[in-house]
DRENPA-3360 file (N, C-alpha, C; in nm, 2 decimals, always signed):
BEGIN
1 = XXXXXXXX = +1.18/-2.94/-24.82/+1.19/-2.81/-24.75/+1.04/-2.76/-24.66 ~ +0.97/-2.83/-24.76/+0.78/-2.79/-24.73/+0.80/-2.85/-24.58 ~ +0.83/-2.97/-24.55/+0.82/-3.01/-24.42/+0.88/-2.95/-24.31 ~ +1.00/-2.91/-24.37/+1.06/-2.81/-24.24/+1.04/-2.70/-24.22 ~ +0.99/-2.64/-24.29/+0.90/-2.53/-24.30/+0.78/-2.57/-24.22 ~ +0.68/-2.63/-24.25/+0.57/-2.68/-24.16/+0.60/-2.72/-24.00 ~ +0.76/-2.77/-24.02/+0.78/-2.81/-23.83/+0.81/-2.67/-23.79 ~ +0.87/-2.57/-23.84/+0.92/-2.49/-23.81/+0.77/-2.39/-23.76;
9 = XXXXXXXX = +0.71/-2.36/-23.83/+0.57/-2.33/-23.84/+0.51/-2.38/-23.70 ~ +0.50/-2.49/-23.71/+0.42/-2.56/-23.60/+0.50/-2.55/-23.44 ~ +0.62/-2.52/-23.45/+0.71/-2.51/-23.34/+0.70/-2.38/-23.29 ~ +0.67/-2.27/-23.39/+0.65/-2.16/-23.30/+0.51/-2.13/-23.27 ~ +0.42/-2.22/-23.30/+0.25/-2.19/-23.30/+0.27/-2.24/-23.13 ~ +0.32/-2.38/-23.10/+0.32/-2.44/-22.96/+0.41/-2.33/-22.85 ~ +0.51/-2.28/-22.93/+0.62/-2.17/-22.84/+0.48/-2.04/-22.78 ~ +0.44/-2.00/-22.90/+0.34/-1.88/-22.86/+0.22/-1.89/-22.77;
17 = XXXXXXXX = +0.17/-2.02/-22.79/+0.07/-2.07/-22.71/+0.10/-2.11/-22.57 ~ +0.22/-2.19/-22.57/+0.27/-2.18/-22.44/+0.33/-2.09/-22.36 ~ +0.34/-1.97/-22.43/+0.40/-1.86/-22.37/+0.31/-1.80/-22.32 ~ +0.19/-1.76/-22.42/+0.04/-1.70/-22.38/-0.02/-1.74/-22.26 ~ -0.06/-1.92/-22.27/-0.14/-1.97/-22.15/-0.05/-1.97/-21.99 ~ +0.09/-1.93/-22.03/+0.16/-1.96/-21.89/+0.17/-1.78/-21.86 ~ +0.16/-1.70/-21.93/+0.15/-1.54/-21.90/+0.12/-1.51/-21.77 ~ +0.00/-1.58/-21.71/-0.03/-1.55/-21.56/+0.01/-1.59/-21.43;
25 = XXXXXXXX = +0.11/-1.70/-21.50/+0.16/-1.81/-21.36/+0.29/-1.71/-21.32 ~ +0.32/-1.77/-21.22/+0.43/-1.74/-21.13/+0.54/-1.83/-21.23 ~ +0.70/-1.76/-21.27/+0.75/-1.82/-21.34/+0.83/-1.90/-21.26 ~ +0.88/-1.85/-21.13/+0.96/-1.91/-21.06/+0.90/-2.05/-20.96 ~ +0.96/-2.12/-20.90/+0.90/-2.24/-20.80/+0.81/-2.32/-20.87 ~ +0.75/-2.37/-20.77/+0.63/-2.49/-20.89/+0.45/-2.44/-20.86 ~ +0.45/-2.30/-20.84/+0.36/-2.26/-20.84/+0.20/-2.30/-20.98 ~ +0.15/-2.38/-20.95/+0.04/-2.46/-21.09/-0.07/-2.37/-21.13;
33 = XXXXXXXX = -0.09/-2.30/-21.01/-0.23/-2.22/-21.02/-0.20/-2.10/-21.00 ~ -0.25/-1.97/-21.00/-0.26/-1.86/-20.99/-0.28/-1.80/-20.84 ~ -0.38/-1.91/-20.77/-0.44/-1.91/-20.66/-0.34/-1.96/-20.52 ~ -0.25/-2.05/-20.60/-0.13/-2.13/-20.53/-0.21/-2.23/-20.43 ~ -0.35/-2.29/-20.51/-0.42/-2.36/-20.42/-0.36/-2.52/-20.43 ~ -0.27/-2.56/-20.47/-0.18/-2.67/-20.50/-0.06/-2.67/-20.45 ~ +0.00/-2.76/-20.37/+0.15/-2.74/-20.33/+0.23/-2.69/-20.41 ~ +0.32/-2.60/-20.34/+0.43/-2.53/-20.45/+0.56/-2.54/-20.34;
41 = XXXXXXXX = +0.58/-2.60/-20.30/+0.71/-2.61/-20.22/+0.73/-2.79/-20.20 ~ +0.86/-2.81/-20.16/+0.89/-2.94/-20.15/+0.83/-2.97/-20.07 ~ +0.81/-2.89/-19.92/+0.74/-2.97/-19.83/+0.59/-2.99/-19.83 ~ +0.55/-2.90/-19.91/+0.39/-2.89/-19.93/+0.36/-3.00/-20.02 ~ +0.43/-3.03/-20.09/+0.43/-3.17/-20.15/+0.45/-3.32/-20.08 ~ +0.53/-3.31/-19.98/+0.52/-3.39/-19.89/+0.41/-3.40/-19.77 ~ +0.37/-3.29/-19.75/+0.27/-3.28/-19.68/+0.14/-3.32/-19.75 ~ +0.11/-3.29/-19.87/+0.01/-3.33/-19.94/+0.02/-3.47/-19.98;
49 = XXXXXXXX = +0.08/-3.53/-19.99/+0.11/-3.67/-20.05/+0.07/-3.74/-19.93 ~ +0.14/-3.72/-19.83/+0.07/-3.80/-19.68/-0.03/-3.79/-19.68 ~ -0.11/-3.65/-19.70/-0.26/-3.70/-19.67/-0.33/-3.77/-19.77 ~ -0.31/-3.77/-19.90/-0.33/-3.86/-19.98/-0.32/-4.01/-19.94 ~ -0.22/-4.05/-19.91/-0.20/-4.17/-19.87/-0.25/-4.19/-19.76 ~ -0.27/-4.12/-19.65/-0.39/-4.16/-19.55/-0.55/-4.20/-19.62 ~ -0.57/-4.11/-19.71/-0.71/-4.11/-19.70/-0.71/-4.24/-19.83 ~ -0.62/-4.25/-19.90/-0.64/-4.39/-20.00/-0.60/-4.50/-19.88;
57 = XXXXXXXX = -0.53/-4.52/-19.77/-0.53/-4.64/-19.71/-0.65/-4.64/-19.63 ~ -0.74/-4.51/-19.58/-0.86/-4.52/-19.52/-0.98/-4.61/-19.64 ~ -0.96/-4.52/-19.73/-1.08/-4.59/-19.84/-1.06/-4.70/-19.87 ~ -0.94/-4.78/-19.89/-0.94/-4.89/-19.93/-0.98/-4.99/-19.82 ~ -0.98/-4.95/-19.69/-1.02/-5.03/-19.59/-1.19/-5.03/-19.58 ~ -1.22/-4.97/-19.63/-1.39/-4.98/-19.62/-1.44/-5.07/-19.73 ~ -1.34/-5.08/-19.86/-1.35/-5.19/-19.93/-1.47/-5.13/-20.05 ~ -1.48/-5.00/-20.09/-1.59/-4.95/-20.13/-1.51/-4.93/-20.24;
65 = XXXXXXXX = -1.57/-5.01/-20.37/-1.50/-5.00/-20.50/-1.52/-4.83/-20.59 ~ -1.66/-4.82/-20.55/-1.73/-4.69/-20.63/-1.65/-4.55/-20.53 ~ -1.64/-4.57/-20.42/-1.54/-4.46/-20.38/-1.41/-4.45/-20.41 ~ -1.34/-4.56/-20.41/-1.21/-4.58/-20.48/-1.20/-4.53/-20.63 ~ -1.30/-4.55/-20.71/-1.29/-4.49/-20.85/-1.36/-4.34/-20.85 ~ -1.43/-4.28/-20.78/-1.46/-4.18/-20.78/-1.33/-4.08/-20.73 ~ -1.20/-4.11/-20.69/-1.08/-4.03/-20.69/-1.02/-4.04/-20.82 ~ -1.06/-4.10/-20.95/-1.02/-4.09/-21.03/-1.07/-3.98/-21.14;
73 = XXXXXXXX = -0.99/-3.94/-21.22/-1.07/-3.85/-21.31/-1.14/-3.94/-21.41 ~ -1.27/-3.86/-21.50/-1.35/-3.96/-21.58/-1.30/-4.01/-21.67 ~ -1.16/-3.96/-21.74/-1.10/-4.04/-21.85/-0.98/-4.09/-21.80 ~ -0.94/-4.12/-21.69/-0.83/-4.19/-21.60/-0.82/-4.35/-21.65 ~ -0.68/-4.36/-21.65/-0.63/-4.52/-21.75/-0.56/-4.57/-21.61 ~ -0.61/-4.68/-21.55/-0.53/-4.77/-21.48/-0.47/-4.89/-21.54 ~ -0.32/-4.90/-21.55/-0.27/-5.02/-21.58/-0.21/-5.05/-21.45 ~ -0.32/-5.20/-21.45/-0.24/-5.35/-21.33/-0.20/-5.45/-21.40;
81 = XXXXXXXX = -0.08/-5.50/-21.40/+0.00/-5.60/-21.42/-0.11/-5.74/-21.44 ~ -0.19/-5.76/-21.33/-0.30/-5.88/-21.33/-0.46/-5.88/-21.39 ~ -0.47/-5.73/-21.35/-0.63/-5.73/-21.41/-0.60/-5.62/-21.58 ~ -0.54/-5.63/-21.60/-0.52/-5.53/-21.74/-0.54/-5.37/-21.76 ~ -0.58/-5.30/-21.84/-0.59/-5.17/-21.90/-0.74/-5.16/-21.85 ~ -0.74/-5.07/-21.76/-0.89/-5.02/-21.73/-0.92/-4.88/-21.74 ~ -0.98/-4.83/-21.84/-1.05/-4.69/-21.87/-1.16/-4.64/-21.84 ~ -1.17/-4.51/-21.76/-1.28/-4.47/-21.69/-1.34/-4.54/-21.59;
89 = XXXXXXXX = -1.36/-4.43/-21.51/-1.43/-4.50/-21.36/-1.49/-4.61/-21.37 ~ -1.58/-4.67/-21.41/-1.67/-4.76/-21.42/-1.59/-4.91/-21.43 ~ -1.46/-4.91/-21.52/-1.38/-5.00/-21.52/-1.32/-5.03/-21.42 ~ -1.25/-4.90/-21.39/-1.17/-4.88/-21.24/-1.26/-4.93/-21.11 ~ -1.39/-4.91/-21.11/-1.44/-4.97/-21.00/-1.45/-5.11/-21.00 ~ -1.46/-5.17/-21.13/-1.45/-5.30/-21.14/-1.34/-5.39/-21.12 ~ -1.24/-5.32/-21.16/-1.12/-5.38/-21.10/-1.04/-5.35/-20.96 ~ -1.10/-5.23/-20.90/-1.08/-5.24/-20.78/-1.22/-5.36/-20.67;
97 = XXXXXXXX = -1.30/-5.37/-20.69/-1.41/-5.49/-20.67/-1.29/-5.63/-20.66 ~ -1.23/-5.66/-20.78/-1.13/-5.78/-20.83/-1.07/-5.78/-20.75 ~ -0.96/-5.65/-20.66/-0.84/-5.67/-20.58/-0.96/-5.71/-20.43 ~ -1.06/-5.63/-20.43/-1.11/-5.63/-20.29/-1.14/-5.82/-20.26 ~ -1.24/-5.84/-20.37/-1.24/-5.99/-20.40/-1.13/-6.09/-20.39 ~ -1.03/-6.06/-20.40/-0.92/-6.14/-20.38/-0.84/-6.19/-20.26 ~ -0.90/-6.09/-20.20/-0.87/-6.11/-20.04/-0.76/-5.98/-19.98 ~ -0.75/-5.90/-20.11/-0.67/-5.77/-20.03/-0.76/-5.65/-19.94;
105 = XXXXXXXX = -0.76/-5.71/-19.79/-0.82/-5.60/-19.71/-0.77/-5.47/-19.69 ~ -0.63/-5.46/-19.67/-0.62/-5.33/-19.65/-0.50/-5.33/-19.76 ~ -0.42/-5.21/-19.74/-0.32/-5.16/-19.79/-0.20/-5.02/-19.73 ~ -0.08/-5.04/-19.73/-0.01/-4.98/-19.67/+0.07/-4.93/-19.81 ~ +0.07/-4.76/-19.78/+0.14/-4.74/-19.89/+0.25/-4.67/-19.83 ~ +0.38/-4.68/-19.91/+0.50/-4.62/-19.87/+0.57/-4.54/-20.02 ~ +0.56/-4.43/-19.93/+0.60/-4.31/-20.06/+0.72/-4.32/-20.08 ~ +0.76/-4.32/-20.23/+0.88/-4.36/-20.26/+0.95/-4.19/-20.31;
113 = XXXXXXXX = +0.89/-4.15/-20.39/+0.89/-3.98/-20.45/+0.77/-3.94/-20.48 ~ +0.76/-3.81/-20.47/+0.69/-3.70/-20.52/+0.72/-3.58/-20.59 ~ +0.68/-3.56/-20.73/+0.74/-3.45/-20.79/+0.64/-3.41/-20.86 ~ +0.64/-3.26/-20.84/+0.56/-3.18/-20.94/+0.59/-3.20/-21.07 ~ +0.51/-3.20/-21.19/+0.58/-3.25/-21.33/+0.53/-3.15/-21.43 ~ +0.60/-3.08/-21.52/+0.56/-3.00/-21.63/+0.55/-3.06/-21.78 ~ +0.57/-3.20/-21.77/+0.54/-3.28/-21.91/+0.42/-3.28/-21.94 ~ +0.30/-3.28/-21.84/+0.18/-3.29/-21.88/+0.10/-3.12/-21.90;
121 = XXXXXXXX = +0.22/-3.04/-21.84/+0.14/-2.91/-21.83/+0.09/-2.90/-21.67 ~ +0.07/-2.79/-21.66/+0.01/-2.75/-21.53/-0.04/-2.77/-21.46 ~ -0.05/-2.81/-21.34/-0.17/-2.90/-21.28/-0.14/-3.04/-21.23 ~ -0.02/-3.12/-21.30/-0.01/-3.25/-21.26/+0.12/-3.25/-21.16 ~ +0.09/-3.37/-21.12/+0.23/-3.43/-21.02/+0.26/-3.60/-21.04 ~ +0.37/-3.63/-21.03/+0.38/-3.76/-21.00/+0.44/-3.82/-20.87 ~ +0.39/-3.96/-20.86/+0.44/-4.00/-20.75/+0.48/-4.15/-20.76 ~ +0.59/-4.18/-20.67/+0.60/-4.30/-20.71/+0.57/-4.37/-20.56;
129 = XXXXXXXX = +0.49/-4.49/-20.55/+0.47/-4.56/-20.40/+0.49/-4.73/-20.45 ~ +0.51/-4.78/-20.32/+0.47/-4.92/-20.30/+0.38/-4.94/-20.22 ~ +0.32/-5.02/-20.27/+0.18/-5.06/-20.18/+0.18/-5.19/-20.13 ~ +0.19/-5.19/-19.98/+0.19/-5.34/-19.94/+0.04/-5.36/-19.89 ~ +0.01/-5.48/-19.93/-0.12/-5.55/-19.94/-0.15/-5.64/-19.81 ~ -0.23/-5.63/-19.70/-0.25/-5.71/-19.62/-0.41/-5.78/-19.63 ~ -0.42/-5.92/-19.58/-0.54/-5.98/-19.57/-0.61/-5.94/-19.48 ~ -0.71/-5.99/-19.44/-0.82/-5.96/-19.29/-0.76/-5.95/-19.17;
137 = XXXXXXXX = -0.68/-6.08/-19.19/-0.59/-6.11/-19.05/-0.46/-6.02/-19.03 ~ -0.44/-5.95/-19.14/-0.30/-5.89/-19.14/-0.19/-5.92/-19.20 ~ -0.21/-6.02/-19.23/-0.09/-6.13/-19.28/-0.06/-6.03/-19.44 ~ +0.06/-6.01/-19.44/+0.10/-5.94/-19.60/+0.11/-6.02/-19.67 ~ +0.01/-5.99/-19.79/+0.01/-6.07/-19.91/+0.04/-6.06/-20.06 ~ +0.13/-5.94/-20.04/+0.17/-5.90/-20.18/+0.20/-5.77/-20.17 ~ +0.31/-5.71/-20.27/+0.35/-5.57/-20.27/+0.34/-5.51/-20.43 ~ +0.32/-5.42/-20.43/+0.31/-5.38/-20.59/+0.39/-5.24/-20.55;
145 = XXXXXXXX = +0.46/-5.19/-20.68/+0.51/-5.10/-20.73/+0.42/-5.01/-20.82 ~ +0.37/-4.84/-20.77/+0.31/-4.80/-20.86/+0.35/-4.67/-20.92 ~ +0.33/-4.62/-20.98/+0.35/-4.50/-21.08/+0.20/-4.42/-21.08 ~ +0.19/-4.28/-21.04/+0.08/-4.24/-21.04/+0.10/-4.12/-21.10 ~ -0.01/-4.06/-21.19/+0.00/-3.91/-21.23/-0.13/-3.85/-21.20 ~ -0.11/-3.77/-21.09/-0.24/-3.68/-21.04/-0.25/-3.55/-21.10 ~ -0.39/-3.54/-21.15/-0.44/-3.42/-21.20/-0.48/-3.35/-21.09 ~ -0.49/-3.21/-21.08/-0.53/-3.08/-21.00/-0.70/-3.08/-21.04;
153 = XXXXXXXX = -0.78/-3.08/-20.94/-0.91/-3.07/-21.00/-0.96/-2.98/-20.87 ~ -1.06/-2.89/-20.89/-1.11/-2.79/-20.77/-1.12/-2.89/-20.65 ~ -1.06/-2.83/-20.56/-1.06/-2.90/-20.42/-0.97/-3.02/-20.38 ~ -0.90/-3.03/-20.49/-0.76/-3.13/-20.46/-0.71/-3.20/-20.60 ~ -0.67/-3.33/-20.61/-0.65/-3.41/-20.70/-0.70/-3.52/-20.73 ~ -0.73/-3.60/-20.85/-0.79/-3.71/-20.86/-0.67/-3.77/-20.97 ~ -0.68/-3.93/-20.94/-0.58/-3.99/-21.03/-0.60/-4.00/-21.18 ~ -0.52/-3.96/-21.28/-0.50/-3.93/-21.40/-0.47/-4.07/-21.48;
161 = XXXXXXX = -0.31/-4.12/-21.39/-0.29/-4.22/-21.44/-0.25/-4.33/-21.34 ~ -0.28/-4.46/-21.34/-0.20/-4.55/-21.23/-0.15/-4.63/-21.29 ~ -0.02/-4.72/-21.29/+0.06/-4.79/-21.32/+0.10/-4.91/-21.24 ~ +0.07/-5.02/-21.24/+0.08/-5.10/-21.09/+0.16/-5.24/-21.13 ~ +0.27/-5.24/-21.08/+0.34/-5.37/-21.12/+0.34/-5.48/-20.97 ~ +0.29/-5.58/-21.00/+0.28/-5.66/-20.85/+0.41/-5.73/-20.85 ~ +0.44/-5.75/-20.73/+0.54/-5.84/-20.71/+0.52/-5.94/-20.60;
% end
């Protein structure tokens, strides 16, 4: 009985906290912030992810591992089939440098799906993409399926989680 009572109390506390913290937000639609600084329509998500895609491809061409890592949150996790689990910007920077050193000179990102998500709370979205890699002579050298969780930060988004399976 003590465990059941404890579970009911904990559930009630989570509900009250959730209700209180979301009270200032719009209930309908995908409004993540009061000032609507993030995409809140299906078309807004598509436009935003296209801009992110273009930025990622351009940064990748520069082969600047530090700039790539800076697009991640400080506590970000990057799970890569070939290079392992990378935690934090420094490990992610090293991981990107390994990718660049392997001959992957550029990437073409194909967006498969972008969705706002409430599973992690307001201000997150997840994106499924396919990344096509090319060498310096523009020969295709690989493809990866990628799941991303993006976290809203002031001025845009940063990668919170990236999980990549190479093929």
